[in-house]
C-alpha positions, 0 to 999 in steps of 0.5 A, spaced: 556 086 266 563 085 268 563 085 276 569 081 279 571 084 286 576 081 290 571 082 296 565 080 293 565 072 295 567 074 302 561 079 303 556 074 300 559 069 306 558 074 311 551 076 309 549 068 309 553 067 316 550 074 319 544 074 323 543 081 325 545 086 320 546 094 320 545 098 314 548 106 314 546 111 309 550 117 309 548 123 313 543 128 309 541 122 305 539 123 298 535 118 293 541 114 292 543 112 299 536 112 301 534 107 295 541 103 296 539 102 303 532 100 302 533 096 296 538 092 301 533 092 307 528 088 302 533 083 299 536 082 306 529 081 310 528 076 304 533 072 307 530 072 314 536 077 316 534 081 322 536 088 319 536 095 321 537 102 317 540 107 321 541 114 319 543 121 323 538 125 319 531 123 316 529 122 309 526 128 305 519 128 305 519 126 297 521 119 299 516 117 303 513 113 297 519 108 297 517 101 300 520 100 307 521 108 308 518 107 315 524 102 317 529 108 316 531 110 323 534 116 325 539 116 331 545 113 334 547 105 332 549 100 337 556 096 335 553 089 336 551 087 329 554 081 325 555 086 319 555 093 317 553 096 310 555 103 309 552 105 302 554 111 298 559 114 303 565 117 299 568 119 306 567 116 313 565 123 316 559 123 311 556 117 315 556 122 321 558 117 326 566 118 325 567 121 331 561 118 336 563 111 333 570 111 331 570 103 331 566 103 325 572 105 321 578 101 324 577 095 320 576 091 327 568 090 325 565 087 319 564 093 315 562 093 308 563 099 304 559 100 297 560 106 294 562 110 287 565 116 289 572 118 287 574 120 293 573 114 297 579 111 301 576 104 302 575 105 309 571 098 310 574 091 312 571 089 305 570 094 299 566 095 293 567 101 290 566 103 282 568 110 281 566 110 274 559 108 276 553 113 276 550 111 282 551 107 288 545 103 287 548 101 280 553 098 284 548 094 288 544 092 282 550 089 279 552 086 286 545 083 287 546 080 280 552 077 280 551 073 287 544 071 284 540 075 289 532 076 287 530 083 285 523 084 286 519 090 284 520 093 291 527 093 290 527 095 283 523 101 285 529 103 290 534 102 286 531 106 280 530 111 285 538 112 286 539 112 279 534 117 277 536 122 282 544 121 282 543 122 274 538 128 275 533 125 271 538 122 266 540 129 264 547 129 268 554 128 264 554 121 268 548 118 264 551 113 260 549 107 256 550 103 263 545 107 266 540 106 261 541 099 261 540 098 268 534 102 268 531 098 263 532 092 266 529 095 273 523 097 270 522 090 267 523 087 274 517 092 276 520 098 278 515 104 279 518 109 274 511 113 274 511 114 282 519 116 282 518 121 277 512 124 279 514 124 287 521 127 286 521 131 280 514 133 279 512 135 286 515 141 289 513 144 295 511 152 296 517 152 301 522 150 296 520 154 291 520 160 295 527 158 297 530 157 290 527 164 289 532 166 294 538 162 291 536 165 284 536 172 286 543 171 289 546 169 283 553 172 281 558 170 276 565 172 278 570 174 273 573 167 273 567 164 271 564 162 277 557 162 278 555 162 285 550 163 290 549 163 298 543 161 302 544 163 309 540 160 315 535 166 315 533 164 308 531 157 311 527 161 317 524 166 312 521 161 307 520 155 312 524 150 308 528 145 310 535 144 308 533 137 304 530 142 300 536 145 297 537 138 293 537 140 285 538 147 285 545 147 284 544 144 277 540 150 275 546 155 277 550 150 273 546 152 267 549 160 267 552 161 260 559 161 260 560 159 267 566 154 268 563 151 274 557 153 279 557 153 287 552 154 292 554 156 299 549 154 305 549 155 312 547 150 317 548 149 324 554 153 325 557 150 318 558 152 311 557 147 306 559 148 299 556 144 293 560 144 286 558 142 279 561 143 272 559 141 265 566 143 263 570 137 261 577 140 263 574 142 270 575 137 276 570 140 282 572 134 286 579 137 286 577 144 288 572 141 294 579 137 296 582 143 298 577 144 303 577 137 306 571 135 301 570 130 295 566 127 290 566 126 283 569 130 277 563 133 275 559 134 282 563 135 289 562 138 295 565 140 302 563 142 309 567 147 313 566 150 320 563 157 320 558 162 317 557 166 311 558 174 311 558 178 306 564 182 303 563 188 298 570 190 295 571 197 290 576 198 285 577 204 281 578 203 274 580 208 268 
């Protein structure tokens, strides 16, 4: 695999010279950012580094099987580390620390930005961004291999988790030959594929089923071919579901026949999050998301704006 980045050797030197390292997953963490963070934690701890993993939000319950998950802290970081790794965050606001810790993004600190989103604006002092790669964990796998860092079975399980989730269990359009090649190599290194598939895609809580049922009941297809559904705060309250249980449901909305793209609007804490997906080659949902200050990939993107959802009914007379 060709992996030649100008900052790669600088990052290697930074790791070797650092004693205390902070790893930051993005807010509302998913399998890719969690897998990337815990894999890096495992490798850096093996190099006798003092490592912390701090996120603004807790990991969803389905990831409790992952090695080192108990070391993922929820809170606010200090800025007295020797190096900072921000993983799988396509924009600074996705860290959740852009307002409280602006110094992380002024390039005065030793910040390493490792990502795969097309919307990434290279906010780190050092950047490894592969915008055509299916997951951040694949980027980290290639970095580890290039630098000769060891990948044990725990690291392999974390990395494969990120690949498995970001490709929708190998069903999304970003599932490439590279995805299968890296996945097979990680399994050869001892990745626990059985646990990954069972815990993430074959275990569903009753609250999740109830929440998804409400999402499905509200599906509407607009005249423009947009398959849409909404989730209000009341839906979370009534079903007892957590926000993290929304993961994956937008892909079901995306399967509506004839849809140009799908979108789910979700209320959370005085804000509305939009999740967009498409299977159409001619549609770029990242561009749509950018109109609302968001971003992502061509086929999967999102945005967050202040506000709440309010139903509007329109009538017209036809002959």
